[in-house]
N, CA, C and O of each residue as an XYZ file, in Angstrom:
388
protein
N     174.577     -3.067     -9.348
C     173.219     -3.566     -9.368
C     172.468     -2.792    -10.448
O     172.494     -1.562    -10.474
N     171.814     -3.509    -11.320
C     171.063     -2.879    -12.401
C     169.699     -2.404    -11.892
O     169.243     -2.851    -10.839
N     169.051     -1.509    -12.628
C     167.698     -1.100    -12.226
C     166.735     -2.283    -12.146
O     165.829     -2.302    -11.312
N     166.939     -3.271    -13.022
C     166.080     -4.460    -12.981
C     166.282     -5.237    -11.681
O     165.323     -5.729    -11.087
N     167.555     -5.344    -11.238
C     167.844     -6.012     -9.964
C     167.143     -5.291     -8.815
O     166.529     -5.916     -7.951
N     167.248     -3.970     -8.826
C     166.636     -3.181     -7.754
C     165.120     -3.345     -7.756
O     164.501     -3.473     -6.699
N     164.529     -3.340     -8.939
C     163.074     -3.503     -9.030
C     162.650     -4.878     -8.538
O     161.662     -5.006     -7.815
N     163.398     -5.908     -8.931
C     163.070     -7.272     -8.508
C     163.214     -7.403     -6.990
O     162.367     -8.004     -6.328
N     164.284     -6.842     -6.455
C     164.508     -6.931     -5.015
C     163.458     -6.140     -4.238
O     163.072     -6.530     -3.136
N     163.002     -5.038     -4.807
C     162.003     -4.217     -4.121
C     160.674     -4.938     -3.976
O     159.873     -4.590     -3.108
N     160.432     -5.925     -4.803
C     159.184     -6.682     -4.742
C     159.246     -7.843     -3.750
O     158.283     -8.597     -3.620
N     160.363     -7.989     -3.056
C     160.560     -9.122     -2.154
C     159.479     -9.196     -1.082
O     158.936    -10.266     -0.808
N     159.181     -8.086     -0.498
C     158.259     -8.092      0.637
C     157.119     -7.109      0.437
O     157.269     -6.079     -0.221
N     156.001     -7.443      1.008
C     154.888     -6.505      1.080
C     154.511     -6.367      2.538
O     154.890     -7.202      3.359
N     153.782     -5.341      2.867
C     153.446     -5.075      4.260
C     152.651     -6.204      4.910
O     152.729     -6.387      6.125
N     151.902     -6.950      4.140
C     151.062     -7.991      4.731
C     151.852     -9.260      5.070
O     151.281    -10.214      5.598
N     153.121     -9.283      4.785
C     153.927    -10.471      5.034
C     155.191    -10.071      5.788
O     156.247     -9.904      5.178
N     155.093     -9.915      7.107
C     156.257     -9.477      7.867
C     157.381    -10.503      7.840
O     157.144    -11.703      7.709
N     158.577    -10.019      7.964
C     159.733    -10.910      7.938
C     160.760    -10.437      8.949
O     160.766     -9.278      9.364
N     161.603    -11.334      9.322
C     162.730    -10.945     10.148
C     163.728    -10.203      9.267
O     163.812    -10.456      8.065
N     164.469     -9.304      9.856
C     165.429     -8.504      9.098
C     166.467     -9.401      8.438
O     166.892     -9.126      7.316
N     166.878    -10.456      9.107
C     167.871    -11.348      8.502
C     167.330    -12.020      7.247
O     168.078    -12.261      6.300
N     166.037    -12.323      7.234
C     165.429    -12.903      6.030
C     165.423    -11.892      4.894
O     165.666    -12.239      3.738
N     165.145    -10.643      5.231
C     165.158     -9.584      4.228
C     166.559     -9.451      3.645
O     166.720     -9.365      2.427
N     167.566     -9.435      4.502
C     168.955     -9.332      4.042
C     169.295    -10.496      3.116
O     169.918    -10.296      2.074
N     168.893    -11.699      3.486
C     169.167    -12.877      2.658
C     168.501    -12.760      1.294
O     169.120    -13.064      0.275
N     167.264    -12.327      1.267
C     166.549    -12.220     -0.004
C     167.106    -11.097     -0.877
O     167.181    -11.241     -2.097
N     167.494     -9.985     -0.263
C     168.125     -8.906     -1.032
C     169.461     -9.394     -1.586
O     169.811     -9.090     -2.727
N     170.199    -10.140     -0.789
C     171.481    -10.680     -1.252
C     171.279    -11.583     -2.466
O     172.010    -11.474     -3.451
N     170.302    -12.462     -2.399
C     170.025    -13.358     -3.524
C     169.628    -12.576     -4.770
O     170.039    -12.918     -5.879
N     168.835    -11.534     -4.591
C     168.339    -10.750     -5.731
C     169.418     -9.867     -6.345
O     169.338     -9.528     -7.526
N     170.419     -9.492     -5.565
C     171.423     -8.544     -6.048
C     172.789     -9.161     -6.307
O     173.678     -8.498     -6.841
N     172.963    -10.418     -5.935
C     174.237    -11.081     -6.201
C     175.300    -10.904     -5.133
O     176.443    -11.311     -5.344
N     174.974    -10.325     -4.021
C     175.910    -10.197     -2.905
C     175.629    -11.301     -1.894
O     174.569    -11.925     -1.919
N     176.571    -11.531     -1.024
C     176.383    -12.468      0.082
C     175.762    -11.711      1.263
O     176.043    -10.528      1.449
N     174.920    -12.381      2.062
C     174.354    -11.705      3.235
C     175.429    -11.118      4.155
O     175.246    -10.039      4.718
N     176.545    -11.828      4.304
C     177.630    -11.344      5.163
C     178.235    -10.057      4.611
O     178.722     -9.223      5.375
N     178.209     -9.892      3.290
C     178.721     -8.656      2.703
C     177.771     -7.492      2.991
O     178.211     -6.377      3.271
N     176.482     -7.759      2.920
C     175.497     -6.702      3.186
C     175.578     -6.247      4.638
O     175.413     -5.060      4.920
N     175.827     -7.160      5.552
C     175.939     -6.783      6.966
C     177.368     -6.426      7.358
O     177.625     -6.055      8.504
N     178.287     -6.534      6.422
C     179.690     -6.258      6.696
C     180.041     -4.785      6.608
O     179.168     -3.923      6.510
N     181.342     -4.516      6.644
C     181.832     -3.147      6.710
C     182.250     -2.570      5.361
O     182.505     -1.370      5.261
N     182.324     -3.389      4.335
C     182.790     -2.908      3.032
C     181.800     -1.911      2.436
O     180.604     -1.955      2.725
N     182.323     -1.003      1.593
C     181.488      0.083      1.079
C     181.585      0.253     -0.438
O     181.644      1.382     -0.924
N     181.603     -0.840     -1.188
C     181.547     -0.741     -2.644
C     180.192     -0.162     -3.042
O     179.186     -0.471     -2.404
N     180.144      0.679     -4.092
C     178.868      1.329     -4.452
C     177.687      0.364     -4.621
O     176.614      0.617     -4.073
N     177.858     -0.718     -5.357
C     176.755     -1.664     -5.546
C     176.343     -2.345     -4.253
O     175.167     -2.641     -4.042
N     177.305     -2.587     -3.406
C     177.025     -3.205     -2.110
C     176.255     -2.241     -1.212
O     175.312     -2.640     -0.528
N     176.655     -0.989     -1.215
C     175.946      0.018     -0.418
C     174.506      0.142     -0.905
O     173.587      0.293     -0.101
N     174.312      0.078     -2.211
C     172.957      0.170     -2.757
C     172.111     -1.016     -2.291
O     170.943     -0.841     -1.943
N     172.683     -2.207     -2.282
C     171.960     -3.386     -1.795
C     171.644     -3.244     -0.306
O     170.551     -3.597      0.136
N     172.594     -2.733      0.458
C     172.385     -2.522      1.894
C     171.272     -1.502      2.126
O     170.417     -1.685      2.992
N     171.295     -0.421      1.337
C     170.243      0.596      1.449
C     168.874     -0.011      1.161
O     167.890      0.303      1.830
N     168.824     -0.878      0.164
C     167.562     -1.523     -0.195
C     167.066     -2.409      0.946
O     165.873     -2.417      1.252
N     167.971     -3.153      1.572
C     167.585     -3.987      2.716
C     167.032     -3.115      3.846
O     166.044     -3.474      4.486
N     167.672     -1.974      4.084
C     167.178     -1.039      5.110
C     165.783     -0.550      4.757
O     164.900     -0.502      5.614
N     165.587     -0.189      3.504
C     164.309      0.342      3.040
C     163.189     -0.686      3.232
O     162.114     -0.358      3.735
N     163.450     -1.914      2.831
C     162.433     -2.962      2.949
C     162.139     -3.252      4.422
O     160.981     -3.402      4.811
N     163.195     -3.330      5.236
C     162.997     -3.597      6.664
C     162.189     -2.477      7.321
O     161.321     -2.740      8.153
N     162.470     -1.249      6.952
C     161.723     -0.125      7.524
C     160.269     -0.168      7.069
O     159.355      0.095      7.850
N     160.067     -0.503      5.799
C     158.705     -0.627      5.267
C     157.930     -1.708      6.019
O     156.711     -1.617      6.166
N     158.641     -2.727      6.492
C     158.017     -3.804      7.267
C     157.719     -3.385      8.703
O     157.091     -4.137      9.449
N     158.161     -2.199      9.095
C     157.834     -1.691     10.417
C     158.929     -1.807     11.456
O     158.695     -1.503     12.626
N     160.113     -2.238     11.066
C     161.216     -2.334     12.022
C     161.760     -0.944     12.329
O     161.749     -0.060     11.472
N     162.231     -0.761     13.548
C     162.789      0.530     13.951
C     164.197      0.690     13.382
O     164.829     -0.280     12.965
N     164.674      1.933     13.373
C     166.032      2.201     12.899
C     167.050      1.434     13.743
O     168.033      0.912     13.217
N     166.812      1.370     15.038
C     167.725      0.657     15.934
C     167.715     -0.841     15.654
O     168.772     -1.472     15.635
N     166.539     -1.417     15.436
C     166.457     -2.849     15.124
C     167.210     -3.161     13.830
O     167.963     -4.132     13.764
N     167.006     -2.346     12.820
C     167.693     -2.555     11.542
C     169.196     -2.402     11.745
O     169.983     -3.210     11.252
N     169.586     -1.365     12.469
C     171.002     -1.123     12.727
C     171.673     -2.253     13.481
O     172.835     -2.565     13.221
N     170.963     -2.871     14.409
C     171.546     -3.985     15.162
C     171.898     -5.151     14.253
O     172.936     -5.787     14.436
N     171.050     -5.436     13.281
C     171.313     -6.549     12.361
C     172.403     -6.174     11.358
O     173.271     -6.988     11.043
N     172.352     -4.939     10.860
C     173.312     -4.514      9.838
C     174.605     -3.956     10.435
O     175.503     -3.534      9.706
N     174.688     -3.958     11.752
C     175.877     -3.508     12.472
C     176.216     -2.046     12.176
O     177.360     -1.692     11.890
N     175.183     -1.221     12.256
C     175.326      0.211     12.051
C     174.452      0.941     13.062
O     173.498      0.376     13.597
N     174.789      2.209     13.317
C     173.959      2.964     14.254
C     172.719      3.496     13.545
O     172.625      3.476     12.318
N     171.769      3.974     14.352
C     170.485      4.377     13.774
C     170.635      5.536     12.793
O     169.859      5.637     11.842
N     171.616      6.409     13.005
C     171.786      7.531     12.075
C     172.293      7.054     10.717
O     171.948      7.642      9.693
N     173.098      6.008     10.693
C     173.543      5.429      9.417
C     172.373      4.794      8.679
O     172.294      4.865      7.452
N     171.474      4.180      9.419
C     170.283      3.583      8.802
C     169.394      4.684      8.238
O     168.849      4.543      7.143
N     169.246      5.769      8.973
C     168.435      6.886      8.482
C     169.016      7.437      7.178
O     168.269      7.731      6.245
N     170.327      7.576      7.107
C     170.983      8.050      5.887
C     170.763      7.070      4.742
O     170.516      7.487      3.611
N     170.850      5.773      5.023
C     170.607      4.746      3.995
C     169.182      4.849      3.463
O     168.955      4.729      2.259
N     168.232      5.067      4.350
C     166.836      5.218      3.932
C     166.659      6.447      3.043
O     165.920      6.404      2.060
N     167.329      7.525      3.384
C     167.245      8.742      2.578
C     167.837      8.522      1.188
O     167.276      8.982      0.193
N     168.972      7.817      1.118
C     169.577      7.526     -0.195
C     168.640      6.687     -1.049
O     168.444      6.975     -2.229
N     168.058      5.647     -0.453
C     167.154      4.779     -1.211
C     165.912      5.549     -1.649
O     165.415      5.349     -2.758
N     165.418      6.415     -0.798
C     164.250      7.225     -1.159
C     164.584      8.130     -2.345
O     163.766      8.287     -3.252
N     165.777      8.727     -2.344
C     166.190      9.560     -3.482
C     166.280      8.733     -4.759
O     165.881      9.195     -5.828
N     166.807      7.504     -4.653
C     166.874      6.619     -5.823
C     165.488      6.353     -6.395
O     165.321      6.177     -7.602
N     164.516      6.328     -5.523
C     163.142      6.048     -5.944
C     162.412      7.315     -6.380
O     161.232      7.269     -6.727
N     163.106      8.431     -6.363
C     162.509      9.669     -6.839
C     161.718     10.430     -5.808
O     160.996     11.368     -6.148
N     161.839     10.044     -4.555
C     161.107     10.730     -3.494
C     162.030     11.572     -2.650
O     163.251     11.492     -2.776
N     161.452     12.373     -1.798
C     162.263     13.209     -0.919
C     162.039     12.908      0.555
O     162.772     13.412      1.405
N     161.041     12.097      0.870
C     160.733     11.799      2.272
C     161.164     10.395      2.629
O     160.675      9.425      2.050
N     162.073     10.281      3.577
C     162.450      8.974      4.116
C     161.975      8.920      5.549
O     161.903      9.946      6.225
N     161.650      7.728      6.018
C     161.167      7.586      7.393
C     162.307      7.607      8.360
O     162.094      7.500      9.567
């Protein structure tokens, strides 16, 4: 995923427009070139993990809990927390929710 892809995908949602996590996954998939099933799947290719992290970040920004995000992405809450931390580091920050 290129920086342009990540920037475009990051603009998918704003706080004033809540979405279901599955919609977020679908839109991130479209923006990054992966299939939604790949983002929620078990594979761990670097670009795919980055897209998954982005979906977690957007869902968390929308106010979903770590458990809610994990249920859709088929991961436990600690994996979601780690994904949020990775995405936050990519964005140049040190604080993840």
